[in-house]
N, C-alpha and C positions, 0 to 999 in steps of 0.2 A: 165640439171645438175642432177647428181645422188645423191646429198646430201640428207640425210633424212629430212632436213628442208622443202624441196619442198612438199613431201607427207604430212608432218605435217601441213603445211599451208592449203592445200586442205582439209585435214581431220578436220581441225579446222573450216573451213567455211561451208562446205556442211551439216554435221550433225547438227551444231548449227542453221543454217538458213533453215533447211528442212521444217519446218512449214510455212515458208514464200515462199516456192517453189523457192529456189535459188540454182543455180549450178555454178560451176566454168567453164567458157567457155574457158579461156586461162590463163595461169600462166607462168610467166618467172621469174627466180631468177638468180641474178648475184652475184658472190663473189667480194667484193670491198676491202677486207682486211682480215687479219687473224681473222677468226671467225666473219666476218661482211658481211652482204648481203643487197641487195636491191631487191625489187620485184615489178612486175606489174601484177595486177589481173584484169581480165574482168569477171564480174559476170552477169549472166542472171537471171532475177527474174520476178515473177508475182506480187510482192509487189509494190504498188504505192508509198510507203513511205521509202523504204530501203535507208539508206545513206551510203556513203563511210566510215564514222566513225564506223558504226555498223559492216561493213565487216572487217575493221582493228581490231576492238575489238576481233574478232574471233581468231586472231593470235598474239595479243598483248603480250602474255606471252613469245614470242620468242624475247628476248632482242637483239639477233644477227641480227634481221631485223632493219637496221638503217633508212631506208626510204622505203615507199611504195606508189605506184600509183594505185588507184582503179577506174575502169571504171564500171559503172552500165548500163546494157542494159535491158530495161523494155519490157516484152512481153505484147502484147495487151490482154485485157480481152477477153477470148473466148466467154463469154456470150454476149458481145456487138458486134453484127455483123450482 
């Protein structure tokens, strides 16, 4: 989807969570009505405590996102090995 909200979601997550080494691995956005969207985000992180609610907070200012699904994939600690 070429709507600006897609880039705004990604840009809300990655800079906000950069200190927690978090990136957006996959992002899908669907229009479900006039000015209404749902999204599915897969985030990859080194943070052992990052929650889906913290990821959602990064784009919560977008009232047009009516529903979101957030998947968190944790990377193993590189030092433990």
